[in-house]
C-alpha positions in Angstrom: 93.6 103.6 117.0 91.9 103.1 112.9 93.3 105.4 110.8 91.7 105.4 107.3 93.5 108.0 104.5 91.8 108.5 101.3 93.1 109.2 98.0 92.7 109.7 93.9 89.6 112.5 94.0 89.7 115.5 91.5 88.3 117.4 88.6 86.6 114.6 85.9 84.8 115.5 82.8 81.7 113.5 82.4 82.1 110.1 80.9 85.8 109.8 82.9 87.3 107.8 85.2 88.6 108.1 88.7 90.5 105.4 91.0 90.0 106.1 95.1 92.6 105.0 97.5 92.1 104.0 101.3 94.9 103.2 103.4 93.7 101.7 106.8 96.1 101.4 109.5 96.0 100.6 113.1 93.5 97.7 112.6 94.2 93.9 111.3 92.6 95.1 107.4 92.3 91.3 106.7 89.7 91.0 109.4 87.7 94.2 108.1 84.9 94.7 106.2 85.8 98.4 104.0 83.1 100.7 102.3 82.7 103.7 100.4 80.2 106.3 100.9 80.1 109.6 99.6 77.4 113.0 100.5 76.9 115.6 97.8 76.4 118.7 99.0 72.6 119.5 100.4 72.5 115.0 100.6 72.6 112.6 103.3 76.2 110.2 102.8 74.5 107.0 101.3 76.7 103.8 100.9 78.7 103.6 97.6 79.8 100.2 97.8 81.3 97.4 100.5 83.4 94.8 100.5 84.0 92.0 103.0 86.7 90.4 104.9 86.0 87.7 102.2 85.7 90.0 99.2 81.6 89.5 98.5 81.2 93.0 97.4 77.3 95.2 97.2 76.8 98.4 95.8 74.2 101.0 96.2 71.9 100.5 93.3 72.5 103.2 91.3 76.0 102.4 91.1 76.3 98.6 89.6 78.0 97.9 86.6 80.3 102.0 87.0 81.8 101.6 90.2 83.9 98.8 91.5 85.3 98.6 94.9 89.0 96.0 95.5 90.8 95.2 98.3 94.0 94.7 98.5 94.7 92.9 102.3 99.1 93.2 101.1 98.8 96.7 101.0 95.8 97.7 103.8 95.0 99.4 100.9 90.6 99.5 99.1 89.8 101.1 96.5 87.2 102.0 94.9 87.1 102.1 90.7 85.1 104.8 89.2 84.1 104.8 85.4 81.1 107.0 83.0 81.3 109.1 85.7 78.2 111.7 86.7 78.0 115.2 86.8 75.9 114.2 90.2 78.3 111.3 91.5 80.2 115.2 92.5 80.2 114.3 96.2 82.7 113.5 99.3 83.9 109.9 98.7 84.0 108.4 102.2 86.2 105.8 103.6 84.8 103.7 105.9 86.1 100.3 108.1 84.2 98.0 111.0 84.0 94.5 111.7 81.0 94.1 109.0 79.3 96.1 106.6 76.3 96.8 109.0 79.1 97.6 111.5 81.0 100.7 110.1 82.3 102.5 113.2 85.5 104.5 111.4 85.6 107.2 108.6 88.3 108.8 106.8 87.9 112.5 106.2 87.0 112.0 103.4 88.6 113.0 99.3 86.6 115.7 96.7 84.9 114.2 93.9 84.0 116.4 91.0 82.7 115.6 87.6 82.4 118.8 85.8 83.0 120.1 81.6 
């Protein structure tokens, strides 16, 4: 059974940075596509970034240049580096896993990110 555990969320001031981590178990991590999604209060869950098994990445257009997704297959972990954070980045951030970026079918419990002064 695939398990995804996110960590690294917290309260950060605008302009700050955070690095989220997602540790995966129960799957052959190197063959999985991984993704980060977020859900802000009162809004639908949206894609933040995804990375294929081969390391190709894609990002939400509005986040390009500020967010970076990286995977470490040796550690079965995917990271989301977030820079120049804005209050509108406040959300619960979820890690996801699947055979492809388009077929994410496992989800973590989420980690809260709050951007406020």
